[in-house]
N, C-alpha and C positions, 0 to 999 in steps of 0.2 A: 504494499500500499504506499501511495506517494503522500507527501505531506498535502498536497492538493485536493486528495481523496480522503482527508480526515473529516470527521463530522464533530461539529462544535455544539455543546448544549447553550441552552438560551444564555446565560450567564458568561460563558465564554465567547458567543458570538457577540453579546453586546459590549463586551471589553474590546473585542477586535475592533468593532466600529466606533471605538472612541468613547468608552465608558458610557454609552448611551442610556439614559433612563429607560426602565422598562416600558413606561407609557409611550415614551417617544419610538421606541423599538417597534412595539405593536401597532402603532399608528402608521409607521412607516411601510410595514406588512400591509396593512389596509389599503394603502394608497398605491401599493404596486412598486415602492422603491426597492423594498427587500423582497426577495423570494418567500413564498410561504414555506412553513416548516414541514418536514417529514418527519416520520416518527420511527423511533427503535423501540418497540414495545411501546409503552406510555410514554416516553421520554422525546419531547420536540427537539429536533437537531437540524442543523443547517450544514451544507457542505462547504468547506472553506474556499473551495476553488468559486462557488456561487456568490459567496460574500467579497471575494477579491474582486469580481466584476463589476460590483456596485459602483456606480458614478455618482455619490453623496453631494459632490459640489456642483452638480446640475440641478439638485433639488432645492427649493426654496428654504432660506436659513430657517424659518420659523417651522418647518417640516422636521429637519435635523436634530434640533435639540434646542434648549433653552439657552439664553446666554449665561456661561458661567460665573460672570460677576453680578449677576441679578439685576442688571442695569436695563431699562427699557430699549427697545429697538430704535433707533434714530429714524426720523420721518423722512 
């Protein structure tokens, strides 16, 4: 198994995508930015190669995550 074939659980996938909050992570799945999970038994997993192909910089900033400094977005 190569590194790209590795499966990540929810916590690992969120960390890989920049410590994304759980709410933002699932919101991005719902909006089609992140691929839907597959299951190994009852555990949701994502293929590392699928996450590596995500173009987060093309998504609107408000979709990706909240601002880390808790400051409002500039108008």
